[in-house]
C-alpha positions as CSV (number, residue, x, y, z in Angstrom):
1,M,28.7,8.8,58.6
2,T,26.6,5.7,57.9
3,L,22.9,5.9,58.8
4,K,22.2,3.5,61.7
5,H,18.5,4.1,62.3
6,A,15.7,6.3,61.0
7,A,12.8,6.7,63.3
8,W,9.5,8.2,62.2
9,I,6.1,8.7,63.7
10,H,2.8,9.3,62.0
11,G,0.9,12.6,62.3
12,T,-2.1,10.9,63.9
13,S,0.0,10.6,67.1
14,I,0.7,14.3,67.7
15,L,0.1,16.0,71.0
16,L,-1.4,19.5,71.2
17,E,-0.1,21.9,73.9
18,T,-3.0,24.2,73.3
19,S,-6.0,22.0,74.4
20,S,-8.6,24.3,72.9
21,W,-7.4,23.7,69.3
22,S,-9.1,21.0,67.3
23,A,-7.2,17.9,66.0
24,L,-9.0,15.8,63.4
25,R,-7.1,12.5,63.2
26,Q,-7.6,10.7,59.9
27,G,-5.8,7.8,58.4
28,F,-3.4,10.0,56.3
29,F,-2.7,13.0,58.7
30,T,-4.0,15.1,61.5
31,T,-5.6,18.4,60.7
32,V,-5.1,21.0,63.4
33,R,-7.2,24.2,63.6
34,P,-7.2,27.1,66.0
35,S,-9.9,27.9,68.5
36,N,-11.0,31.3,69.7
37,G,-8.0,31.2,72.0
38,P,-4.4,31.6,71.2
39,N,-3.3,31.8,67.5
40,S,0.2,30.4,68.3
41,G,1.0,27.2,70.1
42,W,3.1,24.0,70.2
43,V,2.6,20.6,68.7
44,H,4.7,17.7,69.8
45,F,5.9,14.5,68.2
46,A,7.3,11.8,70.5
47,I,9.9,10.0,68.3
48,P,10.6,6.3,69.0
49,T,14.3,6.5,70.0
50,P,16.9,3.7,69.9
51,V,19.7,5.0,72.1
52,I,22.1,2.1,71.8
53,V,22.4,-0.2,68.7
54,D,25.0,-3.0,68.5
55,G,26.6,-1.7,71.7
56,K,27.1,1.8,70.5
57,R,25.3,5.0,71.5
58,L,23.5,6.6,68.6
59,K,23.8,10.3,67.6
60,A,21.0,12.5,66.3
61,Q,22.0,14.0,62.9
62,S,18.8,15.5,61.5
63,A,15.1,15.9,62.1
64,M,12.4,16.1,59.5
65,I,8.7,16.9,59.2
66,R,6.1,16.4,56.5
67,F,3.1,18.7,56.5
68,S,0.7,21.0,54.5
69,T,-0.7,24.3,55.5
70,G,-3.5,26.6,54.5
71,S,-2.6,30.1,53.6
72,Q,-3.4,31.3,57.2
73,A,-0.9,28.9,58.9
74,S,2.8,28.4,59.2
75,I,5.4,26.7,61.3
76,G,7.3,29.5,63.2
77,A,9.8,27.4,65.2
78,F,11.3,23.9,65.0
79,H,12.9,22.4,68.2
80,V,14.3,18.9,69.0
81,Y,14.8,17.5,72.5
82,D,16.7,14.6,74.0
83,G,15.0,14.2,77.3
84,E,14.9,17.7,78.9
85,K,17.9,19.0,76.8
86,K,17.1,21.0,73.7
87,I,19.5,19.8,70.9
88,L,18.0,21.9,68.1
89,D,16.6,25.4,68.5
90,H,15.5,26.9,65.2
91,N,13.3,29.9,65.7
92,G,12.0,32.5,63.2
93,T,11.0,29.9,60.5
94,N,8.1,30.5,58.2
95,Y,7.4,27.0,56.8
96,H,4.2,26.8,54.9
97,G,2.6,25.4,51.7
98,Q,1.2,22.2,50.3
99,L,3.0,18.9,50.9
100,Q,6.2,20.2,52.4
101,F,9.2,18.3,53.6
102,V,11.6,20.1,55.9
103,R,14.9,18.7,57.1
104,E,16.9,20.4,59.9
105,V,20.5,19.4,60.7
106,I,21.0,19.0,64.5
107,P,24.2,20.9,65.4
108,G,27.1,18.8,66.7
109,T,25.4,15.5,66.1
110,P,24.9,14.9,69.8
111,E,24.7,11.4,71.4
112,V,21.2,10.5,72.3
113,L,20.7,9.6,76.0
114,W,17.0,9.8,77.0
115,G,14.6,9.7,74.1
116,T,13.8,12.4,71.5
117,G,10.9,14.6,70.6
118,I,10.2,17.2,67.9
119,S,8.2,20.3,68.9
120,I,6.9,22.8,66.3
121,R,5.3,26.1,67.0
122,V,2.3,26.6,64.8
123,D,1.2,30.2,64.0
124,F,-2.3,30.9,62.7
125,N,-3.3,34.2,61.1
126,G,-6.9,34.2,62.2
127,S,-9.4,31.4,62.3
128,G,-10.8,31.3,58.8
129,P,-11.1,28.3,56.5
130,D,-7.4,28.5,55.5
131,A,-6.2,28.4,59.1
132,F,-5.1,24.8,59.3
133,I,-2.0,22.6,59.3
134,Q,-2.1,18.9,58.2
135,L,0.6,17.0,60.1
136,I,1.7,13.9,58.1
137,S,4.8,12.6,59.9
138,A,8.0,13.5,61.6
139,G,11.3,11.7,62.1
140,I,15.0,11.7,63.1
141,D,18.0,10.2,61.5
142,F,20.4,8.5,63.8
143,Y,24.1,7.7,63.2
């Protein structure tokens, strides 16, 4: 398969589902820290999505994320959506560490119909100084 389009979005554009968490947006990434509330929650990336290129509907092949975590944070789930349809459902992950790049293959390489988004569940172990995630960017490869 020949890559037709790669769409990425910068980490400064993330959306937090847990509104009590803090998100410090800086030029190079967004640092997310927990509040006194829930220690797990969802962070969303709305990916710019070309659905048709040169008269052909594109297919989503893989989704990627770049990030760093402190020792008290990890990514526990990685999901991808096309509109309301979940096209990747990877739970039970434990992604963590400095300057990580994770690539997930989207099963069946589905055609894209409505626009894509990447959602990650961030898990914090407490609220100490190492309870943070720095979200750099996220993207999807289309074929």
